[in-house]
N, C-alpha and C positions, 0 to 999 in steps of 0.2 A: 504494500500500500504506500502511496506517495503522501508526503506531508506538505501542507501549505501553512502559511502564516497569514493571519487575518488581523487587521487593525480596526479597532472600534474607538469611538470617542470616549474620553475618560468618564463622562457621566453615564454612559451606557455600561461601562465596566463596573462602575459602582453599583448600578442597579443589578447587574448580573451577580455580584458578590452577595446580594441579599438572598439569593436562591441557590445555596451550595448543593442542594439536592438535585439540581438540573445538571445533566451531563451536556454541557454546551457544545463540546466537540461533536458528540454523537448527534445532537440536534441539528447542527449546521451541516454535518455530513449527510443526514437524511434529507434535508431540504435541497441540497445540491443534487443528490441522486434523483430525487423526484423531478426537479426542474430539468435535468438532463434527459430523463425518460420522456417527459412531456414534450420537450423540444424535438426529440427523435421521432416520437409518434406524429407530431405536427408535420415534420419534414416528410415522413412516409405518406401521410395523407395528402399532402400537397403534390407529391410526385404521382400518387395514384390518380388524383384529380386531373393532373396534366395529361397522364396517359389516356384517361377517359375523354378528356377534351379533344385530344388528337384523334381518337377513335371516332368521336361524334362528327368532327370535321370531315374525316374520311368518308363516313357513312353518308353524310349530306351530299358531299361531292359525287359519290357514286350514284346516289338516287337522281341527282340533277343530270348527270351524264346519261343515265338510263332513259330519262324522259326525252332527250334530244333525238 
């Protein structure tokens, strides 16, 4: 696993210290993982939509050519 360093404002750090029961590293890791999964899914959906859009354009063109 790779480590990263995160900077937060001092006032945020003071607030975090009030809740020592929270595993802040695990929380941030989970949020990053969820965001990465969501972005990956969004990209896959966008690519699928683009493929469908290309197919629809091809089908319309084929129908129009067939009418001529």
